[in-house]
Each structure stands twice: as C-alpha cells, then as structure tokens.
SEMIVO-225521 format. One record per residue (C-alpha): x, y negated, z; residue in three letters; residue number from 1. Coordinates in Angstrom, 1 decimal, padded with zeros to 4 digits. Layout:
pt X=X	Y=Y	Z=Z	resn=Ala	resi=NUM
...
END
This chain:
pt X=-004.7	Y=-003.0	Z=-007.8	resn=Met	resi=1
pt X=-005.8	Y=-006.5	Z=-006.9	resn=Asp	resi=2
pt X=-006.0	Y=-007.4	Z=-003.2	resn=Arg	resi=3
pt X=-009.8	Y=-008.0	Z=-003.6	resn=Gly	resi=4
pt X=-010.3	Y=-004.3	Z=-004.6	resn=Met	resi=5
pt X=-008.8	Y=-002.9	Z=-001.5	resn=Val	resi=6
pt X=-011.5	Y=-001.1	Z=000.4	resn=Ser	resi=7
pt X=-011.9	Y=002.3	Z=002.1	resn=Gly	resi=8
pt X=-014.2	Y=003.5	Z=-000.7	resn=Asp	resi=9
pt X=-011.8	Y=002.4	Z=-003.5	resn=Asn	resi=10
pt X=-008.8	Y=004.0	Z=-001.8	resn=Ile	resi=11
pt X=-010.7	Y=007.2	Z=-001.3	resn=Glu	resi=12
pt X=-011.7	Y=007.2	Z=-005.0	resn=Phe	resi=13
pt X=-008.0	Y=007.1	Z=-005.9	resn=Phe	resi=14
pt X=-007.0	Y=009.7	Z=-003.3	resn=Arg	resi=15
pt X=-009.7	Y=012.2	Z=-004.4	resn=Glu	resi=16
pt X=-008.5	Y=012.2	Z=-008.0	resn=Gly	resi=17
pt X=-004.8	Y=012.6	Z=-006.9	resn=Gly	resi=18
pt X=-004.2	Y=009.2	Z=-008.6	resn=Arg	resi=19
pt X=-001.2	Y=007.1	Z=-007.8	resn=Arg	resi=20
pt X=-001.7	Y=003.4	Z=-007.3	resn=Tyr	resi=21
pt X=-000.1	Y=000.1	Z=-006.3	resn=Ile	resi=22
pt X=-002.1	Y=-002.0	Z=-003.9	resn=Val	resi=23
pt X=-001.6	Y=-005.7	Z=-003.0	resn=Gly	resi=24
pt X=-002.3	Y=-005.9	Z=000.7	resn=Thr	resi=25
pt X=-004.3	Y=-008.8	Z=002.1	resn=Pro	resi=26
pt X=-002.3	Y=-010.8	Z=004.7	resn=Lys	resi=27
pt X=-004.9	Y=-009.9	Z=007.3	resn=Ser	resi=28
pt X=-003.9	Y=-006.2	Z=007.0	resn=Met	resi=29
pt X=-000.2	Y=-006.6	Z=007.0	resn=Leu	resi=30
pt X=000.1	Y=-005.9	Z=010.8	resn=Lys	resi=31
pt X=-001.1	Y=-002.3	Z=010.1	resn=Lys	resi=32
pt X=001.8	Y=-001.8	Z=007.7	resn=Phe	resi=33
pt X=004.4	Y=-003.9	Z=009.4	resn=Glu	resi=34
pt X=006.7	Y=-001.2	Z=010.9	resn=Gln	resi=35
pt X=006.8	Y=000.8	Z=007.7	resn=Lys	resi=36
pt X=007.4	Y=-002.3	Z=005.5	resn=Ile	resi=37
pt X=010.3	Y=-003.4	Z=007.7	resn=Leu	resi=38
pt X=012.2	Y=-000.1	Z=007.1	resn=Lys	resi=39
pt X=015.0	Y=-000.3	Z=004.6	resn=Glu	resi=40
pt X=013.8	Y=002.4	Z=002.2	resn=Asp	resi=41
pt X=012.8	Y=000.2	Z=-000.7	resn=Trp	resi=42
pt X=013.5	Y=001.3	Z=-004.2	resn=His	resi=43
pt X=014.7	Y=-000.9	Z=-007.1	resn=Ser	resi=44
pt X=012.8	Y=-000.1	Z=-010.3	resn=Ile	resi=45
pt X=014.4	Y=-002.9	Z=-012.3	resn=Arg	resi=46
pt X=016.3	Y=-006.1	Z=-011.6	resn=Asp	resi=47
pt X=014.3	Y=-008.3	Z=-009.2	resn=Gly	resi=48
pt X=011.6	Y=-005.7	Z=-008.5	resn=Leu	resi=49
pt X=011.6	Y=-003.4	Z=-005.6	resn=Glu	resi=50
pt X=008.8	Y=-001.0	Z=-004.4	resn=Val	resi=51
pt X=008.0	Y=000.9	Z=-001.3	resn=Lys	resi=52
pt X=005.6	Y=003.9	Z=-000.8	resn=Val	resi=53
pt X=003.6	Y=003.3	Z=002.4	resn=Val	resi=54
pt X=000.8	Y=005.7	Z=003.3	resn=Pro	resi=55
pt X=-002.6	Y=004.2	Z=004.2	resn=Trp	resi=56
pt X=-002.8	Y=003.8	Z=008.0	resn=Pro	resi=57
pt X=-005.2	Y=006.4	Z=009.4	resn=Glu	resi=58
pt X=-006.3	Y=004.4	Z=012.4	resn=Ser	resi=59
pt X=-009.1	Y=001.8	Z=012.1	resn=Asn	resi=60
pt X=-007.5	Y=-000.6	Z=014.6	resn=Asp	resi=61
END
C-alpha cells in the first residue's frame, strides 16, 4: 500500500477482513516501529528483497 494510504481507517479495513498487506511507512512514523525494525528477523523472499512482519503499534504516541 502506498504511504499516502496509511491511516487508521484504512488499516482497520484491512484488519477487519483478515487481509494481509504491505505498507510503506511515512518517515514521520518510523520512530514507532524503530525497535521492531532493528531486530534481525528479516526474511529474504528473493535476491535483493527482504521483508519483515511488524504489527501496527497499539499506542497513539
């Protein structure tokens, strides 16, 4: 999903339907994900492309 589409309403829409999605995170939100992103549990899905599953932060800090 494009970074411009990231909103609470859009994320909730995907969650309600049990959908899986990839989200580009705006730089302003990276701080909320920083500790999880820094962990080494990335998965290679093909040469040059790694992904990581990171749950949406529950706090509204």
